[in-house]
Structures are given as C-alpha cells and as structure tokens.
N, C-alpha and C positions, 0 to 999 in steps of 0.2 A: 330279375323276373323272367320267368318262362312265359314269353309273349303268346305262343300258340296256346299253352294251357289257360292263360288269362282270357284269350279269346273264346275258348271252349266254355269257360265258366261264365263269361258274360252272355253268350248265346243260350246256354242252359238256364240261366236265370230268367231270360225274356221268354223263352219257350215254355218253361214250367210255371211261371207266373209268380214265383217267390224264391227268396234265397233259401229257405228251408227245403223246399221241394228240390231245387237245384242241387243242394248238398246231398240229398238222398240219391238222386240220379247219378251224380258224380262219385258216389261212395266216399264222400269227404265230409268234414265237420263243418257246421255252420260257421264258427269263427274263421276257418280257413277260407271259406267262400267270401265272407265280408272283407277279410284282409286282402284277398286277390282283387276283388272289385275296387276297393279303395286305392290300392297300389296302381291298378291300371289306369283309373281316372286321374290320379296324380301324375303318372307318366304322360298321359295324353293332354293334361292341362285343361280338361273339360269334365263336366258332370254328364254321365251317360244315362243315369236313371234318377227320377224323382221318387224318394222313398218315404212312405208314412208307415204307421203301425199297421194299416189294413191292406195297402196295395202298393204296387210299384208301376211306374209308367216311363215310357221312353222320352227322353229330351229330343229336340231336333238333331242334335249332334249325335245322340245315342242311336237314333233311327238310321242315320247315314252310316255310322260305324257298324251297325248290325249288319246291313247289307254287305259291306266289305268283308266283315268276318265270315259271313256265310259263304261268300264266294271263295275266299282264301281256304277256309277249312274244307269246303266241298272239293276244290281242286286238289288239295293234298289227299283227301280220302279217296277221290277218283283215281288218282295216280297209283296209290297203293293197292287199291282194289283191282285195278286192271292187271297188276302183276299176279295176284293170287287167283284172279277169275280165269286166267288162261287155261288152268288145269280143271276148272270146275264146269259142270254142266247145269244150266239154269233149270230150276224146278219149283214147284209151289204154286200158290194161288195168287193171282193179280186181279185187282179190281180197278176198272177204268171207267171214266165218265166223260160225256161229250153232249152237246146239244143234239136233238133228234135227227134232223136232216143232214147236218154236217157229219154227225156220226155215221149215218147210213152210207153217205156218199164217200167218205174219205177214211174215217177212223176204223169202221168195221172191216173193210178189205185189208187195211194194214195190220189189224189184229190177227185176221185169218192168216196172213203170210207169216207173221211173227210165231204164231203157234205151230205152223208147219215147220218152221225152222228150229223150234224148241219144243219138241213134243212132251216134255215132262212138265211143262207149265200149264196150268189151267186158269182161264181168264173169265171174269164175269164183267160183262159190258153194260153199263148203265146209261141209257140215252134219255136225257131229261131237258125240257125247255125252261129250266130254272137253274140257278146257281147252287150246286150242292156244297155243303160243308164237308170238306175232304176228311178232317179229323173226326168229327162227330159221326160221320156216316161210313167210316172205315174204308175210304177210298184211297188208293195208292197214287193214282195219276189221273189228272184232269186236262182236258183240252178246252181253252177258254177263248172266246171271241169277244173283243172289246176291252175297255179299261179294267184294271184289276183293282179291286177294293180291299182285298185281304192282304195286308202288307206281311203277314206272317208266313205266306207261302213263298217257296222258291219258284221263280218263273224264268222260262227260257223262251224268248221270241223266236217264232218259226216262220212267220209270214204276215200278211195283211189282206184285209178284205174291204171292198167298197160297198156303199149303199147305192143301188141303182133303181131309178123309177123306170118302168117299162110298160108297154101295151103291145097288143098284137096288131099286125098290118090290118086285120079285119076291122078292129075297133077304130083305128085311125082313119079308115076310109069312111067311117060313118060319123065320126066326131072330130073336131079340130084338135090338134096336138097342143098341149099347154106350152105357153111361152115363158110363163113365170110360175113359181110354185103357188102363188095366190090363185091362179086359174084352176087349181084342183078342187076349189070350193064348188065348182060348177060340174065336176066330173064324177062318174061312178067309180069310186076308189074301193078296190078289194083290200081289206084290212087283215093283217096278222096280229091277233091278240096275245100271242105267246109271250111278248116282251112286256106286256102290261101298259103299253103306250096307247094313247087315242089321237096322237098327232104324228106327222111326218117331219122329220128333221132335215134342214137344208142350211146353206150359208149364202148370203147375199152380199158381195163385195166384202167378203171376210167377216161379216157379222152373222152370228147364228140366227136362224129363222125357223120357227115352229109353226106348222100349218095344220089346223084342224081338218080332218077329212071325214067323209061319210060315203056310204054306198050300200048296195044291196046284199053284200056278203062279208062276213067276217069269219076267220078261221083261227083255231088255236094251234095249228100246225102249218108249216110253210108250203108243203107239197100241194095240198088242194087249192091254196091260193095262186100258186104258179099255174096249175092246170086250168083254173078259171080264167086267168089272165090270157093264157094262150088261146082259150076258146073264144076270146073276144068280149067277155063280160064287162071288163073295165080295166083300170090302171092300177098297177100294183108297185109297191116299193120293196125290193128284196136286197139280200145280200149277194154279192156278185157270184159266189160259188154256187148259189141256187139256180142261176139262170144262165151261166156262161155258155153251156151247150146250146141252148134255145136262142141266145143272141147270134151265135156263130151260125146256126142253121136258118136264121131269118124268121123263126117263129115269134120272136119278140124284137121290139125296137126300143133302144134306150132313149129317154127323154130327160130334158133339163140337165144336161151334163155340166153346164156352167155353174149350177148351184149345188153341186155334189160336195158333200162334206169330206174332210180328210179321212183317210182309210182307218179301219179299225184294226188294231193288232191281234194277232193270234199267238197264244202262249201255251206251252206245255207247263203245267203247274204240279207241284208235289210238296208235301209238308216239310220235309227235312232235307238238307243237302248232305249230311253225313249219314253213315251207317245204313245206307239203302241195301236192301237184299240184291243179290246178283241179277235175279230176274227183272227187278224194277229198273235197275240201272241199264240193263240191256234193252228194255222196252223203251226207256226215255230216249236213248240214242237211236233206236229203230224208228220211233215217231218223228224225231227231228229230221231224219233223212227223208221219211216218207212224205211229211207235210211240206218240207222245203222244196221237194221236187214238184 
C-alpha cells in the first residue's frame, strides 16, 4: 500500500464529504477510493469513518489520524513547494480576516509590510468581530483569538492573550477597587457586546466563575470601551493586546489578577494544508513571524 496516497485519499474523503466527491477530486474511480480506505483501515486496525448510505462521519480515531495526516502531507508539500518557490515571485489575490481591533493594531501593519515586500500581490483585508466561515466566504487566511470550533481548518498557534479587568486611576480615586469579581455587581462596568456575552468570566481557586455586570455604557467595538475606561467612566474587561500600552503608561490599572482566566490562544488558520498558492504560503509564514514577535 502506498501510505502517502492512502493518507491523501482519506483527507480528500473528509474534506469533500463523500467517497464519490473524493474520487472526482483525486481523478480516481469510486471503487479504487473505497479499496484504498478499506486497506488503510485494515492496516491501522481501526475504523476511521462511520459510513451510511447518506453521510460519513469521523470516528474518534479518525479525527486524531486526520490531524496527523494533514501535518504530514502539509510538511511534505511545504518542503517541495519551497524548492519550486525559490524561483517564483508571489502574485495574485489574497483574502485575510481578523477581529476589528486586533486587525487594526497588528494584522493590518503586517499586511502592509507584506505587500511592500511582494508588490505583485493584492490583498483584501476583512476585519470582523465575528467568526467568518473561511470556505464559504472565500477567505484564504484568518487570525483567530480563542478556542477553535472548526476542526476542518489547519491551525498554527502563534501566541496567547489574557483577559484583564482594568480601571483608570481617576475612577479608582472615586470608587473602591473590587477585591472579588462579585464586587463588580456594585460597579459601573463598561461592556463590550461584540462577543455576544452579558457576563464577565473569571476563575476562583481554579473553578470557572461567571459574573453578570451592568453599567451606563455598552459598545459593539472595543476601542470606544477602552477610551471610556481611560476617561474614568467605569471598569472594563479587555483582552491584553487592547490595553497593553495604556497599562504601561499608567492610564489604566489592572484589577483582580488573582481571578484571571488562563490565556486565550492566537492561531493562524486556513482551509487546507496542501496545494496552497505561493502567495498564501509566504503570507502565513510572514504572519507567524509578525505575530510571534
């Protein structure tokens, strides 16, 4: 059995959603795809897919093996592509998405530098405070903060971000600093509604704690909430990248550090490990370095 070909077949079945569609993409016959999958499962000694007349679904073993296959095939394709890319200049259209404020602060400057280095590439940058479906919306690369729900995407972790509760020195000169998250029930809390939550999240001695908050201002974008907090209107809960400079300058003061949740991961995500255009491959590597720094 050609193990690499079998891995490619298995990944194609999952990504295409059926054996028939995979056979079409692989320019193979349906019986050949069925035989390859059966031989692979027999060699591994596990069932990778549950198959009915209407649909297929991954088993737990299949889900683990899928991730391994993608990494192996992606590494092989990347090694081969690097050799051919040395003589090629990146060109074409690239679509990138990120959340609004993180995109403005970190992604957009990196995109600008990338386009300066690769003048034949055109980029459409889509900043959204919602999770875009990369495949359905025709997006090549996404920058995601937080846990990933879509297991069909290829993800590369490039950093982490903390949630931080903060207030201005002016606010804290007029009102007592909270000593426990429950004290926020009596504070004027500036709320960011872009994530759809009406509570703030903490942990208390390792146990998750959700605290309902209220206040005189709610915003669907992060920047106005940060500015209102700096002005002394109330207390805000932000992601660390949104207020790092303000903390360093003393415009904001961190609160309740003992109740802070574990950090949120930052990932670069894209739909497929193999057969990436040269421009996309270069951009992913560029963003890895830009965000890791």
